[in-house]
C-alpha positions as CSV (number, residue, x, y, z in Angstrom):
1,X,95.7,129.9,127.3
2,X,96.6,131.3,123.9
3,X,94.8,130.6,120.6
4,X,97.8,128.6,119.3
5,X,97.5,126.1,122.1
6,X,93.8,125.7,121.5
7,X,93.8,125.3,117.7
8,X,96.6,122.8,117.1
9,X,97.4,122.0,113.5
10,X,96.2,118.6,112.4
11,X,98.9,115.9,112.0
12,X,99.9,115.4,108.4
13,X,100.2,111.7,107.7
14,X,102.9,110.4,105.4
15,X,102.0,109.3,101.8
16,X,101.0,105.7,101.6
17,X,103.1,103.2,99.7
18,X,100.7,102.0,97.0
19,X,102.7,98.8,96.7
20,X,100.9,97.7,99.9
21,X,97.7,97.3,97.8
22,X,99.6,94.9,95.5
23,X,96.6,94.3,93.2
24,X,93.9,96.6,91.7
25,X,90.8,94.7,90.9
26,X,88.5,97.3,89.4
27,X,89.4,99.3,86.3
28,X,88.5,99.9,82.7
29,X,91.7,99.5,80.7
30,X,90.9,97.4,77.6
31,X,90.6,99.9,74.8
32,X,87.4,100.7,73.0
33,X,85.0,98.2,74.6
34,X,83.4,100.4,77.3
35,X,83.7,103.9,78.8
36,X,87.3,103.5,79.8
37,X,90.5,103.6,77.7
38,X,89.7,104.8,74.2
39,X,92.8,103.5,72.5
40,X,95.9,101.4,73.3
41,X,98.0,104.5,74.0
42,X,95.7,105.5,76.9
43,X,95.8,101.9,78.1
44,X,99.6,101.7,78.2
45,X,99.9,105.1,79.9
46,X,97.6,103.9,82.7
47,X,99.4,100.6,83.0
48,X,102.8,102.3,83.2
49,X,101.4,104.6,85.9
50,X,100.1,101.6,87.9
51,X,103.5,100.1,87.7
52,X,105.3,103.3,88.7
53,X,103.0,103.5,91.8
54,X,104.1,100.0,92.9
55,X,101.2,97.8,91.9
56,X,102.2,94.3,90.9
57,X,98.9,93.3,89.1
58,X,95.8,94.8,87.7
59,X,92.6,92.9,87.1
60,X,90.7,95.1,84.7
61,X,87.0,94.8,84.6
62,X,85.1,96.1,81.5
63,X,81.4,96.8,81.9
64,X,78.9,94.2,81.0
65,X,75.6,96.1,80.6
66,X,72.8,95.0,78.2
67,X,71.8,98.6,77.3
68,X,75.4,99.8,76.5
69,X,78.2,97.3,76.7
70,X,77.2,93.7,75.9
71,X,80.7,92.4,76.4
72,X,81.3,88.7,76.6
73,X,84.2,86.6,77.9
74,X,85.4,86.3,74.3
75,X,85.5,90.1,73.6
76,X,87.1,90.8,77.0
77,X,89.7,88.1,76.8
78,X,90.5,88.9,73.2
79,X,91.1,92.5,74.1
80,X,93.1,91.5,77.1
81,X,95.4,89.4,74.9
82,X,96.2,92.5,72.8
83,X,96.9,94.6,75.9
84,X,99.2,91.9,77.4
85,X,101.2,91.6,74.2
86,X,101.6,95.4,73.8
87,X,102.6,95.9,77.4
88,X,105.1,93.1,77.2
89,X,106.6,94.4,73.9
90,X,107.0,97.8,75.6
91,X,108.8,96.4,78.6
92,X,106.1,96.6,81.3
93,X,106.3,94.0,83.9
94,X,103.0,94.5,85.7
95,X,100.7,91.4,85.6
96,X,97.5,92.1,83.6
97,X,94.3,90.0,84.0
98,X,90.7,90.6,83.2
99,X,87.3,89.9,84.7
100,X,84.1,92.0,84.3
101,X,81.9,94.5,86.1
102,X,78.3,93.3,85.7
103,X,75.3,95.7,85.9
104,X,72.4,94.2,87.8
105,X,69.7,93.7,85.2
106,X,67.8,90.9,83.5
107,X,70.7,90.2,81.2
108,X,73.0,89.6,84.2
109,X,70.5,87.2,85.7
110,X,70.5,85.3,82.4
111,X,74.3,85.1,82.5
112,X,74.2,83.9,86.1
113,X,71.8,81.2,85.1
114,X,73.9,80.1,82.2
115,X,77.1,80.5,84.2
116,X,78.6,82.6,81.5
117,X,80.5,84.8,83.9
118,X,84.1,86.1,84.0
119,X,85.0,86.1,87.6
120,X,87.9,87.6,89.6
121,X,90.4,85.0,90.7
122,X,87.8,82.3,89.8
123,X,86.1,83.3,93.0
124,X,84.5,86.7,93.0
125,X,82.0,88.4,90.7
126,X,82.0,92.2,90.6
127,X,78.6,93.7,90.3
128,X,77.1,97.2,90.3
129,X,73.7,98.7,90.8
130,X,72.0,101.8,89.4
131,X,73.5,105.0,90.7
132,X,70.2,106.8,91.1
133,X,67.3,104.3,91.6
134,X,67.3,101.7,94.4
135,X,66.6,98.2,93.1
136,X,64.1,96.4,95.3
137,X,65.3,93.1,94.1
138,X,69.1,93.5,94.9
139,X,69.0,90.4,97.1
140,X,68.1,88.3,94.1
141,X,71.4,89.2,92.5
142,X,73.4,88.5,95.6
143,X,71.7,85.2,96.1
144,X,72.1,84.3,92.4
145,X,75.8,84.9,92.4
146,X,76.3,82.9,95.5
147,X,74.2,80.1,94.2
148,X,76.4,80.0,91.1
149,X,79.4,79.3,93.4
150,X,80.9,82.8,93.6
151,X,81.2,85.6,96.2
152,X,79.7,88.8,95.1
153,X,81.7,92.0,95.3
154,X,79.5,95.1,95.3
155,X,81.4,97.8,93.3
156,X,81.8,101.3,94.8
157,X,79.1,100.8,97.4
158,X,79.6,104.4,98.7
159,X,78.4,105.9,95.4
160,X,74.8,104.7,95.6
161,X,73.1,107.9,96.7
162,X,69.9,106.2,98.0
163,X,71.9,104.4,100.7
164,X,73.9,107.5,101.9
165,X,74.1,108.2,105.6
166,X,73.5,104.7,106.7
167,X,75.3,101.3,106.8
168,X,72.1,99.2,107.2
169,X,72.1,97.8,103.7
170,X,75.9,97.5,103.6
171,X,75.8,95.4,106.8
172,X,73.0,93.2,105.4
173,X,74.9,92.6,102.2
174,X,78.0,91.5,104.2
175,X,75.8,89.2,106.3
176,X,74.5,87.7,103.2
177,X,78.0,86.8,102.0
178,X,78.9,89.8,99.8
179,X,82.1,91.8,99.9
180,X,82.1,95.6,99.5
181,X,84.6,97.5,97.3
182,X,85.3,101.2,97.7
183,X,86.8,103.6,95.2
184,X,90.0,105.3,96.4
185,X,89.0,108.6,94.9
186,X,85.8,108.7,96.9
187,X,88.0,109.4,99.8
188,X,89.7,112.2,97.8
189,X,86.3,113.9,97.4
190,X,86.3,113.3,93.6
191,X,82.6,112.3,93.6
192,X,81.5,115.0,96.0
193,X,81.4,115.5,99.8
194,X,78.4,113.2,100.5
195,X,80.1,110.3,98.8
196,X,83.3,111.0,100.7
197,X,81.5,111.1,104.0
198,X,79.8,107.7,103.1
199,X,83.1,106.2,102.2
200,X,84.5,107.2,105.6
201,X,81.4,105.8,107.4
202,X,81.8,102.4,105.7
203,X,85.5,102.3,106.7
204,X,84.8,103.3,110.2
205,X,82.3,100.4,110.5
206,X,84.8,97.9,109.1
207,X,82.7,97.1,106.0
208,X,85.2,97.4,103.2
209,X,87.1,94.4,101.8
210,X,88.6,95.9,98.6
211,X,90.0,99.3,97.8
212,X,90.3,99.9,94.1
213,X,90.9,102.6,91.5
214,X,87.9,102.2,89.2
215,X,90.3,103.8,86.8
216,X,88.9,104.9,83.5
217,X,91.6,107.5,82.6
218,X,95.0,108.4,83.8
219,X,93.7,111.4,85.7
220,X,92.1,109.0,88.2
221,X,95.6,107.7,89.1
222,X,97.0,111.2,89.4
223,X,94.2,112.2,91.8
224,X,95.0,109.2,93.9
225,X,98.7,110.1,94.0
226,X,97.8,113.6,95.1
227,X,95.8,112.2,97.9
228,X,98.2,109.6,99.2
229,X,98.2,110.9,102.8
230,X,94.5,110.4,103.4
231,X,93.8,109.4,107.0
232,X,91.0,106.9,106.1
233,X,93.3,105.2,103.5
234,X,95.8,104.7,106.3
235,X,93.0,103.4,108.5
236,X,91.9,100.9,105.9
237,X,95.4,99.7,105.2
238,X,96.1,99.2,108.9
239,X,92.7,97.4,109.5
240,X,93.8,94.0,108.3
241,X,90.5,93.7,106.4
242,X,91.6,94.4,102.9
243,X,91.8,91.4,100.6
244,X,93.5,93.0,97.5
245,X,96.8,91.3,98.2
246,X,95.2,87.8,98.3
247,X,94.5,88.2,94.6
248,X,98.2,87.9,93.9
249,X,98.4,84.4,95.3
250,X,96.0,82.6,93.0
251,X,96.3,81.4,89.4
252,X,94.6,83.3,86.6
253,X,90.8,83.4,86.7
254,X,89.1,80.9,84.5
255,X,86.0,81.3,82.3
256,X,83.0,79.2,83.3
């Protein structure tokens, strides 16, 4: 048997149709209020790229983090209004909404208690943990959001380095009623090989409910486009588990 028959080339999958995702529910597009878009020009460039890729709606999610970005529903929705007007004036047709990405700290617990949250689709609250230090009280945040009447979405679960190589905590979070969101570019290796491997592990164990861009700059969308034939993206799209498209069916999220 010759070498060519032993080492067969891997099948190259077709590029995905990004319009299948319909809605992106994690990005940082409102200019000047967090570490995302710096100005309206950057915002519009990203929105135009989303539209050209086939997305019908973006729900942008500025950081709410007491040490850095103490955004409120008023600052976020005020910025959103300016983005919507500018996009419309320039002829973009993509729907634009806003929620928030909440860092799990005491300030967030206070907001939960006061019900001063900006949810996704009036149903979900997007929350993130420290990237480097495991929080022993993570369950307190999951329970708090659920007690407030929302479903928690854990942002970019694959990027928490202290949970790499295992799905134990991910499975527990899902059992407690949370949904897990994965960054598209984790599968492209953008955050490193260990993050890529963890993303693939979570998909293989059917633990991902939302696939999102976490777009801070237009380069993130270009990396996605360059990695549109990723096998695990195909697997996730074919799994029937993704909930992105359900966010197109509801009315605009309301502030509580």
